[in-house]
Structure formats: structure tokens, C-alpha cells
C-alpha positions in Angstrom: -50.7 -38.5 -52.2 -51.6 -36.9 -48.7 -49.9 -38.1 -45.6 -50.4 -37.1 -42.0 -47.5 -36.3 -39.5 -47.9 -37.6 -36.0 -44.6 -36.2 -34.8 -44.1 -32.9 -36.4 -42.9 -31.1 -33.2 -40.4 -33.9 -32.2 -37.5 -32.5 -34.0 -35.9 -29.1 -33.6 -36.0 -27.6 -36.9 -32.7 -25.6 -36.5 -29.0 -26.4 -37.0 -27.1 -28.7 -36.1 -29.5 -31.1 -37.8 -29.9 -34.6 -36.3 -29.2 -37.4 -39.0 -32.1 -37.1 -41.6 -33.4 -39.0 -44.5 -36.1 -37.7 -46.9 -38.6 -40.1 -48.6 -41.3 -38.8 -50.6 -43.1 -36.3 -48.4 -41.8 -37.5 -45.2 -38.7 -36.4 -43.2 -37.2 -39.2 -41.1 -34.7 -39.0 -38.0 -32.4 -42.0 -38.6 -31.7 -42.2 -34.8 -35.4 -42.5 -33.7 -36.2 -44.7 -36.8 -39.4 -42.8 -37.5 -40.9 -40.0 -39.4 -40.6 -36.6 -37.8 -42.4 -34.4 -40.2 -44.5 -34.8 -43.3 -44.8 -32.0 -46.1 -48.1 -31.9 -47.6 -48.3 -32.4 -51.5 -51.5 -32.5 -53.5 -49.9 -34.8 -55.8 -47.5 -37.8 -55.6 -43.8 -37.1 -55.1 -41.3 -39.0 -57.3 -37.9 -37.4 -56.5 -36.4 -35.6 -53.6 -32.9 -34.2 -52.4 -31.6 -31.9 -49.7 -30.0 -28.6 -50.6 -26.2 -28.2 -49.7 -26.8 -26.9 -46.1 -29.6 -29.6 -45.4 -32.0 -26.7 -44.3 -34.2 -27.0 -47.4 -35.8 -30.0 -49.2 -36.2 -30.0 -53.1 -39.0 -32.3 -54.4 -40.7 -33.0 -57.7 -43.6 -35.2 -58.8 -46.5 -35.7 -61.0 -47.5 -32.0 -61.1 -44.4 -31.2 -63.1 -43.1 -28.6 -60.7 -40.1 -28.5 -58.5 -40.9 -27.4 -54.9 -38.4 -26.0 -52.3 -39.3 -26.7 -48.7 -37.8 -24.8 -45.7 -37.1 -27.0 -42.6 -36.9 -24.2 -40.2 -40.3 -22.8 -41.1 -41.9 -26.2 -42.2 -43.3 -24.6 -45.2 -43.1 -24.2 -49.0 -40.7 -21.5 -50.0 -41.1 -21.3 -53.7 -41.8 -23.5 -56.7 -40.1 -23.7 -60.2 -42.0 -24.2 -63.2 -41.0 -25.2 -66.8 -41.3 -29.1 -67.2 -44.1 -30.3 -69.1 -44.5 -33.7 -67.5 -43.6 -35.7 -64.3 -40.4 -35.1 -62.6 -38.5 -38.4 -62.1 -35.1 -37.5 -61.1 -33.2 -34.5 -59.0 -29.6 -34.0 -58.4 -27.9 -31.2 -56.6 -24.4 -29.9 -57.9 -21.4 -30.5 -55.6 -21.1 -26.8 -54.7 -25.0 -26.5 -54.0 -25.7 -23.9 -56.4 -27.6 -25.8 -59.2 -30.3 -28.4 -59.4 -30.5 -31.0 -62.2 -33.9 -32.5 -63.0 -35.1 -35.2 -65.4 -38.6 -35.3 -66.6 -41.0 -37.4 -68.7 -41.3 -34.3 -71.0 -37.9 -35.8 -72.5 -35.8 -32.7 -71.2 -33.1 -32.5 -68.5 -32.9 -29.1 -67.0 -30.4 -27.1 -64.8 -32.0 -24.8 -62.2 -30.3 -21.9 -60.3 -31.2 -22.6 -56.6 -29.0 -20.0 -55.0 -30.9 -17.8 -52.6 -31.0 -14.6 -54.5 -31.2 -16.1 -57.9 -33.4 -14.4 -60.7 -37.1 -15.3 -60.7 -36.4 -17.4 -63.9 -34.2 -20.0 -62.4 -34.1 -22.5 -65.3 -30.8 -21.8 -66.8 -30.2 -24.8 -69.4 -32.2 -27.5 -71.2 -30.6 -30.6 -72.5 -32.3 -33.0 -74.9 -31.6 -36.5 -76.2 -32.7 -39.1 -73.6 -36.3 -40.3 -73.8 -39.0 -41.7 -71.5 -41.6 -44.1 -72.8 -44.7 -45.9 -71.8 -43.1 -47.9 -69.1 -42.9 -44.6 -67.2 -39.8 -45.6 -65.1 -38.3 -43.2 -62.7 -35.2 -42.2 -64.7 -32.6 -40.5 -62.5 -29.8 -37.9 -63.3 -26.4 -37.1 -61.9 -23.6 -34.5 -62.0 -19.9 -35.1 -62.4 -17.8 -34.2 -59.4 -16.5 -31.0 -61.0 -19.7 -30.1 -62.5 -18.4 -30.2 -66.2 -20.8 -33.0 -67.1 -24.2 -34.4 -66.4 -25.6 -37.7 -67.2 -29.2 -39.2 -67.3 -30.9 -42.5 -67.8 -33.0 -43.2 -70.9 -35.7 -45.6 -72.0 -33.9 -46.2 -75.3 -31.2 -48.4 -73.2 -28.3 -45.8 -73.5 -26.6 -43.6 -70.8 -26.5 -40.0 -72.0 -23.7 -37.7 -71.0 -23.7 -34.0 -71.8 -21.2 -31.3 -71.6 -22.6 -28.7 -69.1 -21.5 -25.5 -71.0 -22.1 -26.4 -74.6 -25.1 -28.9 -73.8 -23.6 -31.1 -76.5 -24.0 -34.8 -76.1 -20.5 -36.2 -75.3 -21.4 -39.9 -75.0 -24.3 -42.2 -75.7 -23.2 -45.2 -74.0 -24.7 -48.7 -75.2 -24.8 -52.1 -73.4 -28.0 -52.4 -71.5 -31.0 -54.4 -72.7 -33.4 -52.4 -70.8 -34.5 -49.0 -69.7 -31.5 -47.2 -67.9 -33.0 -46.1 -64.8 -30.0 -44.8 -62.6 -26.7 -43.2 -63.3 -23.7 -42.0 -61.2 -20.4 -40.6 -61.7 -17.3 -41.9 -59.9 -16.2 -39.2 -57.5 -12.5 -39.3 -58.8 -12.2 -41.5 -61.9 -13.7 -40.9 -65.4 -16.1 -43.5 -64.9 -20.0 -43.6 -65.1 -22.2 -46.3 -63.3 -25.5 -47.2 -64.7 -28.3 -49.5 -63.7 -31.2 -50.7 -65.8 -34.3 -52.8 -66.0 -32.2 -55.8 -67.4 -31.0 -56.2 -63.7 -27.4 -55.2 -64.6 -24.9 -52.7 -63.6 -22.5 -51.3 -65.9 -19.4 -49.1 -65.7 -18.4 -47.0 -68.7 -15.1 -45.1 -68.9 -15.2 -41.7 -70.5 -12.4 -39.2 -71.2 
């Protein structure tokens, strides 16, 4: 979905950054309460996140690719290919080196987004969670120490994997609908999940 920016030059694209928010293809200055730049995508964008220094935006959508945009140059820097269907969730690791992605191809992947990473940036693939005909935007999340990842699933379970072994550690039940959002507590061994059943659950893990 293409959009047109009417204020692309109203924000200085160099640090220190003003308070910014990203929605789809548009970058917003919270102080001005308006869009300050639009990045042109041929296809709809379903998930976005900033990098750790907030000078890049990472986006994913229905073209199956992850795109990295440079705020200084206002252009696409590189793309990461590998997923076979639409991207529904993106999450950056706490130290900013790795990106987690959830896709309708029923895989969750970890990508190396460091500046001088090898050309093949996909470093790990996880399986177990599923998407279905509902095509909900299922999100994903890192634990604070990076040892675990979690993702929503259409089969009503919360999936938690060990990052190193790729083994499913937990398949948490309880929801009566597709699990759309997951988040780790920043300090306690707790996973929060939200689902289409209009409920929030907290699950304790080891």
C-alpha cells in the first residue's frame, strides 16, 4: 500500500533523534503529532521495529521479506530473504544484534542484523507454532537475557523455545482463541499472552 509523505523534510534525520514512532510505512514525530516521513513499499507492511540505535527501521509485510531502512539517508539499505509467506511479527533482541521474525510460513527465525554480518543473515529457524485461515498478525518476543523466544500461535498455545538448542521448552495452554501477542516479563520468569478470546494470561516458566 503506497502512501505519500507531505513533510519528509521537517525532521532532521541525524541524532539526537526526536521522540519517534513507526506505524506501517510512516514515521511520526510524537511532539508534532504528525507523520514526518513515509517509506515507500510496494506491498502492505504488517510489522515494524527500530534497531537499537534508532537510526534504522526494520519492516516486514506480505512480500515475505524483511527490509532495513536508514533514517539518515531515507532509503532502503538491504533486504533479508528466506520466509515463504507474510511476516506478522518482528522483535529486536535486547542487545540489538539479532532480529526475531514470525511468519505465516509457520516458522520463526532469528536474523543477524549487526552492521558487518555475513550476507546470509538468517542464523536459526524454529518450528512448532502455526498460522491458519484466520491470518491473524501473530507476534513474537525475546526474553530479557536472550536465552528464550516466544511466539503466538493459531492453535491457542503459547510457544516458548530455547534459543540455543531450538527446542520447544513450553507449550502453554489456556486460551480459547488464536494467541496473537506474547511478551516476557523484564525480570520475572513470566510470559504474558493476549488472544482472540479477549483474555490476557500470565504463565510462569522456569
